[in-house]
N, C-alpha and C positions, 0 to 999 in steps of 0.2 A: 831362802828369801820367799816371802809370801807372795802369792798371785792374787790380785784383786780384779774384779770386773762386775759386769751386769748380767743378770740371767737372761735378759732378752737378746743379748749378744752371744752368750755361751750358756746353753741350757744345762740343767742338772744332769741329764743322761750323758751328755758329752763330758762333763767334768768327772763324773763317776768312772766312765770308761778310761779317761786319761789317767786318773789316779791309780786305777787298778791295773791297767796294762803296763804302767811304769813301775809297778810294785812298790808304791809309796807307803810310808808311814806318815800320816798327816791327819789334820782336822779341817773339815770343810765347814766354815761358818756361813750360814745363810740368813739373810735379812729380807723380810717381805712385809713392808709397812711397819707396823709395830710388833710384828712377830719375829721370833728368832728360833733357829734350829741348828744343830751340829751333827755332821756325819763323820765318823772316825774310820780310818783305814789302817790296816796293818798287813804288811807283806802282800800288798795287792788285793786285799779282800776287805769288804765292809764288815766291821766287827761290832759297831755300836751306832745307834742314832738316837737323838733326844730332841723332842719337840713338845712344848707345852708340858702336860703332865704324862706324856707317853714316851716310851722308849722301845727300842727294838724295831722289828719289821714294820709294825703299824705306823710308827713315827716316820720311818723312811717313806712309806707309801703316801702319807699325807703331804709331805713336802715335795715329793716328786712331781706333783701337779703345779707347783709354783712356776709361773711364766714370767713374772716380773720380780724385781728386787736386786739385791747386791750379794756378792759372795767374797769370801777370803779363804784361799787354800793355804793353810799354815803347815809347813813341813815339820817333821821330827816331833810330833805331838803324840803322846801315849794315851790311848783310850782309857777313860776312868772305869769302864766296865766292858764286858763282852756279852752282848744281848742278841747277836746275830751270828748264825752259823751257816746260813744258806749262801751258796756261791753267788758272787756279785752279778754274774750274767743272768742267772735264773731270777734273782731278786729284781733286777731291772726289768726283765721281760714280764714278770708277773705284775709289777707295778704299772707298767705301761698298758698291759692288757686290761687291768682294772679301770684305768682312766678311759681307754677306748670304749669299754662296755658301758661305763657311766655316761659318756658322751652320746653313745648310740641310743641308750635308753631315754635320754632327755631330748632327743632330736627327732623331729618328724621326718619320715623317710618313706620312699615308695616301697611297696612290698614286691613288685615285679620289676625286674631289670635284666638287661642282657649280660650274660656271663662274660667278663673281659678275658682277653687273651692272657695266657699264663706268662708272667714276666720272665721267669727263668728260661722258658722256651725261646723267648725273644733274644735273651742274652746268649744262649747257645748258638742260635742262628747268626747273631752278630759276630761271634767268635770265628765262625766258618767263613765270614765275608771279609775279614780284616787281615791282610798279610802281616805276619810277625806277631799275631795275637798272643798276649800273655794272660790278661785277666780283665774282667769287667764286673761292675757292681752298681746296683741301684741303692742309694743310701739316703736316709732321712737326715735333716739338719739337726736331729737329736743324736746323730752318730750311730744309729742302729741300721744295719743292713736289711733291705727288703728282699733282695735276691742277689745272687752272685754266681759267677762261673769263671773257672780258670783252667789252664793247662798246667801239667806238672804238679809240683807240691806247693804252689802259691796259696797262702792262707788269706783269703780276701777279708774274712771277718776280723782278723787280727789288726788290720790297718785302717778299717773304716773310721774308728774314733779319731785317730791321729789326722787323717785326711780331712775330716769334718772340722776339726779344730783349726787346721791350716786355712780352710776355706773361710771360716768365720773371721779369723784374724786378718786375712787379706781384704775381705769385704769391709770390715771396720776401718782399716787404713785407707782404702779407696774412698769411702764416704767422707772421711776427715779431710782428705786431700781435694775433695770435690772433683774427682777424676772421671765422673760419669758412671754409666751402667756397665758392669762387667759382662762380657759376652760369653767368656769361658775362662777356665784356669788351665794353663799349659805349663807343665814341668818338663824340662829337658835335661837328661843326663847323658853321659858318654855312651850309654847302652840303650836307653829307652825314652819314649815319649809317654807322658801321662796327661790325658785330657779329661777335665771335669766340666760337665755342662749342666747348668740348671735346667730342671724341667719347668713347665709353664707356671706352676703355682709357687715355685722357688722354695717349697718345703722339702724337695727331694732333688738329687742330682745324679747324673749318670757318669760314672768314671770308667775310662778305658785305658789300659796300659798295653803298649806294643813295643816290639824290638825295633829301634830306629834304623837299624841296618837293613831291615826287611820291609819297612813301611814308609809312607810319605805323609807329611802333615795334611796335604790336600785330601788324600784318601781317608785319613783318620777323621778329619773334620766333616767330610761328606757323610761317612757312616754314622758319626755321632749325631748329625742332624736328622738323618733318616730314622735311626732307632730311638732317638729321644722322643720323637712324635709317637711312635708305637708304644713305648713304655708309658708315656703320659696318658694315653688312652686306656691302658690296662690298669693304671693305678686307681684305687678307690677314691671317689670324690664326694 
């Protein structure tokens, strides 16, 4: 069954990570005004992209910058060609870096500024302050992790895309219901609490997972408020 939606609600980086981490074979059709493009996936990798008269990586990089438009993720579609061999995570990071560099070059900015606190150091300190700590991550709404820290063998990067997808779906539903502004997202299982808190510009969020038998919601929310402020100050603005 095809998945349809709007790029301003679920960006292309999130869609790519979802399709790839799920190991899908699919075609992602993108519509931006009168422009159309398609990205093809096989076995969880991007294998082909076509836009205008371009194919391959350059075609993918160009559509990665689309912020508005519609999409259809059509499963079980075979790519008509294989023009991309770069792993999807590297492709995505390279494309986003290109976009950031272009934005920086085209934006007036101060040459002198105070070096912000290292975000991972903040997360490591957070982990030492929260009882039953499992993992924490600062993630963008594009599904890409900014920094993370975990105990044990928890792979924070592997779950960022899925959590971002969940956040966007909940936010969209809340807006349609007219249920007000979301203060945070709390997931409760029989073993853990997972608290997701938006940072001030709502382009990023802080996620914290703890063992619910060793922690309390009060302590978790208190530390989330404290460390969200510090992370927000450390983020580039």
